[in-house]
Phi, psi and omega in degrees: 000132184268140173254121185249114181271169183300306186295329181295321189254333187304319183289347182268352186258153172229156180297322179299316182294319182289319177299317179296323179296319179291319178298316179297323179298333180276003170265354178271172177302152179300145185279157161267130183223155176206138182238149172222122179241123178243132185238150171221092187067229179279347182272143187221151170243119183246124177242128182227135180235147178212148177223120180235119177300131180090355180233302180156196182228140179212148169233125177249130178232119182223150169260147178234105180242093189302333184275353184305316182296338181261000180278169176240114357283154179289152176213163182299146179286334180241125181218144179164202182206165176240128179256122180257144180235149173288123183290344180272323185248342184081002181284139175293138183246333182199149168246121184249136178309125183294323178297324177296311180296315182297317179305306186283322180295312186300311183286318181295327173305309179294321180296321177295318177302316179290322177301322184274340189236328183292152178292159184296142174054059174295147181246338184231127178244133171250123175251124178258118186123157183221026179266198182297319179298319180300316179298318179292327177298316179300314180296314183293313180296321178297325180287320186275334182238087182296347178286345182299132178245328186226134172240128177252134180242121178242142175212149179304321175263106186300326181300323178291322176296318179297319180296317180295313181301320179298329184275350185262141176209115180228120181304131177084354181239126177266130183244127183229157170280134174258116178272321181262104184295318180300314180295318181295317179297326179289340179269337195279137170280328176228130175246121181241123184250126181221073184233177174256027186294142173255346177238144182300139175234345180260124184259135180296330182292343181279340190284141179271156178304138180088356181291152173243132181249125183248102185262119186244313200296318185291119181232003175234172180291343182266358188249143173211152175239330184250145177281174183301325184294331176299316184284324183277329177284324184273161169276116195265131177225162175224157176290327178206127175297323185296329186256000179246309179294125181084357185235333189233128184300329180305326179258314189288324180301308177292333174296314181298327182268002178077013179290321174229166173239166178299332178293339178286344175279108191284343179169167173239189185298327178297319178292316183293315181295325180281352180082014180277351183209164178169177179294148185279337181181172186298327183273354181292143169271127178247146181228129178230125178268119177277108180264337173062048184289173183294333178297328177288322174301319179296316180299317182284316179297324177297319176298316181299315179299320181291323181291318182287321182233073182297147178292146180294000000 
């Protein structure tokens, strides 16, 4: 069984390749998936399993300790690993660094949503959040959308946004701190949210016609980033119905209150990749909830295993 570390594989991957691997994975049969979340206060242990015929089997186990980056010494908030199994024999084949899989899966999930839903040639991206995911989002969106000219970074703590902006440098793309969230949201062709917010901070009334909203951060039933108007004004999509409905507050909270119905979810990645769903027109606002299920971890970890140990 091979152990694949972050440094060994990270340099071998590109955003285009990972997005393509996820897109290709959605042409395969639908996955069997199962999640287990154990909490101790704000700290969590998340276990996710997936089995996809024609691809493989994976179990991802990670801890989520939100205060780690602010501790002394600082450490990542998300840590763990992905265990891959041979689908023919059931034998374990590789253990892949969880941070590596999470980095590429989380952003590529959003990039695929934007590739399938955002209007052509977006020029302005707003990233809400200033952590590691936010930095990777800037890199990923700049790579996948060469039309991007401006990136705005907003964070509740402006100093953290300033620190992130100072660390970023992308040829042809200007990166600025956004102090006024409403104004920044009104300028953006794509709004990407990657925070730990439990209460909505993004308002639907701020969005301009044709905008695409990429919701990442909320991953429990208690968390939300967007208000109801974002979901009701926009044409709503999810990466997977199985991992968002009943699992994530961004979707389940408005469902429980009757603000939206399951019929308002126009499609997931299987529908989008197959061409059964998509934005209705250039002026439509589209919204996609990134749920980041285990089937996506399997698709990305499988790619990593193939890149590191290519078949003869």
